[in-house]
N, C-alpha and C positions, 0 to 999 in steps of 0.2 A: 672576401673583399667586396663582392656585390652586396651582400647583406649590410656591410658597414657603410657603404655608399648610400643604400636605401634609408638607413637610419639617420645618416647626416642630412639627407634631403628632407626627411620628415622633420627634423629639428629645425632646419632653416625656415620651412613653411610655417611650422607652429610659432617660431619666433617672430616672424614677420606679421602674421595675423594677430598673435597674442599681444605683441608690442604695440601694434596700431590701435587695437581696441582697449588695451589695458587689462587683459586677462591673461592667465598664465600659459595658455596654449594647450591644456589638456583636451579641450574640445576637438582639436585637430589630431593630437598625438594618439589618444585612445583608439579611434577608428583606423587611423593609418597603421599603427603598430599591429593591430589584430588582423586587418584586411589585406594589407600590402606586404608587410614583413612576416606575417604568420606567426607573430608572437602570441602565446597563450594570454588570455585576459588577466590572469592572476599575476603573470609576469609583466604585463603591459602597465597595470596600475602603478606599481612603484617606480617604473621607468618614467611614466608620465609625471608623477609627483616630483621626481628629481628634475625634469625639465621645467615644470612649473616654478620651482624654487630658483632655478638658475635664471629663468626668463624674468622673474621678478627683479632680481639684482641687475640684469642686463638692461632692461627697459626702464626701470624706475629712475635711473640717473637722468634721462631726458626730462621726465616729468618733475624731478626735483629742481633742475636748473630753471625751469619755467614757472616754479612756485605753485605747482598743481597738486601738492600733497598736504593734507591736513594732518599734522603729526599727532594732535590730541586724539583724533579719530583713529589714527593708525594704532596707537597703543591699546585702546579699548578693543578695536576690531581684532587685532592680532591676538590678544590674550584669549578671547572667547572663540575665535576661529581655531586656534591651537587646541583648546579643550575639545571642541567639537571634532576636529580631525583626529585626535587621539581616540575618542570614543568610536568614531566610524571605523578607523583602522583596526582597533582592537576587536570589534565585533564582526569584522568582515569575514572572518573564517568560521563563525558560528551562526551567522544569520544570512539567510538566503536574501540577496538584495533585489530580487526581481520586481516584487511588488513596491518596494520603496522607490526604485528606479522608475517605475511607471508613473507613480505619483509625482516624482521629480519632473518627468517629461511634461505632464499636464501643467504643472506649475510653470515650466519654461514657456509653453504655448501662451498662457495667460499673460505672462510677463512681456512676451514679445508684442502682443496686441496692445497692451497698455502703454508700452514704450513707444510704439509707432504713433499712438494718439497723442502722446505727450501728457504733461501734467497740467492740472488746473491749480494755480498758485493758491487759490482760496482753499483748496482741499488738502494741502500739505502743511507741515510745520514751517514757520519762519525760523530757519536754523539760527540766524543771528540773534534772535530774541529768545528762543526756547532751545538753546544749545544743550543744557543739561538734560532737559526732557527728551530731546531727540536722541542723544547718546544712550540714555536709559532704555528708550524704546527699541533701539537697534540691537540691544544685547541678546534677547531670546531668538531673534531672527538670525543673528550672526552665529549663534551656537548651533542652530539647526542647519544652517548653510555649511558650517564646518563639518558637521557629522555626515551630511550627504556627500560632501567632497571627499572625505576619507573613505567612504564606502565605494564610490564609483570612480575614484582616481582623478578628480578635478580639483583645481585650486579653490574654487568657489566664487571667483570674481564674476562668473556668469550670472549669479544672482545678486551678489554683493553690490555690483554697479547700479542695477535697477533699484535696489533698496535705497542706496544713498541718493539717487537722482529723484525717484519718485516719491519716496516716503519722508526722507529727511531734507529734501530740497536743496541738496548740493548741486552746484553747477556740473554739467556733464564732464567738463575737463577735470575738475577737482575729484569728482566721483571716480573717474578712471585712474587718475594718478594715485589716489589714496588706496583704492582697491588693489592696484598693481603692486604697490609697496607692501601692503598687508598680507597678501596670499603667499609671499615668500616665506614668512615665518610659519604659517599654518602648514604648508606643504612640507617644509623641512621637519616639522614635528611628526607629521604623519609618515613621512619617509623613514624617520628613526624607528618607528614602531615596526615597519615592514623589515628594517635591517636586523632588529633584535629576533625576528622570526626566521631570519636567514632565507628569505624568499625573493631577494633583490638580484637580478641578473646584471652584475657589475659590468660585464663585457659589453652589453647593449647600451649601458648609460652613457659611456664616453662619447661615441659619435653624435648622439642625440644632444648632449650638453654642448658640444662644439658648435653644432648647427643653431642651436637656440641662441647662443651668444652672438653669433654672426647676424642672424635674422632679427633678434630682439632689439638690438641697438638701431638697426635701420627702420624697423617698423615703428618704434617709439618716436623716432625723429619725425616721421610722417604724421604720426598720431597727434603730436603736439600742435601741429598746424592745421589739423582737420576741422572742418565746420561741424557743429554739434548735430545738425540735422542729418548730415551725411553719416556721422558715427552712429546715430540712433538707428537709421535704416540698416546699415551694415550689422550692427549689433543684433537687431531683430531678426535678420536673416540667419545669423549664426545661431540664435536661440532656437528657431524653428528647425534648422538642420539638426541641432543637437537633440531636440525633443524627438524628432523622427527616428534618429539612430537609436537613441536609448529606449523610447517607447515601443518601437516596433520589435527590437530584439527581446525586451522584457515580456511583451504581450505573447510573442511567439513561444518563449520559455514557459510561461504560465499555462498556456493552452496545450 
């Protein structure tokens, strides 16, 4: 019973933070599941992906009501995120992810610093004018983000939101809503791969999902009213934390 309550609490925390920032919640779930509940990392990854998929559904409704989702982008991002997640999930058992995760952590640190500085509108695309160009430009980045997410158990919104905001010049609110909606499809695809491998601890997923639903709706309701500067600061802190967790563990494993 204690373990189930711990999983429920982790789901609620991941839902609150993930719903507020527009990410799936894997940033919270992976460290929580491994450090607090003692779940093995190979079991924690599919549990996290299940939580990300459910959190996308739970929190996206609030962003949809506020018109903060770009459906054309969702279609493109979802297709290539799914492709990337399938690739990452498939090779996860044959490729050691330590070096990839370390590079991912370095990318997160760079993204956090760039996000805090904000964007210079002259340096990014005018999305309204160059919409097709912007969407095409996002494809290789989205494919790479999906592959990394499938390897380390994250939905990918942690990098997808900065991509949409900094490079494609989406408003922060729309970037969060669009990313939140998109990662649900990609996380579901990655989870399906793990299910076919028979490595998903179904008993651990149920309390996490319940907590995610409870926390995700509440977090998203706050997130739709949050000021962009506050969200950028909170998001940057989350990226630094994630980079530390992933980078330190990967560096320790390599050494």
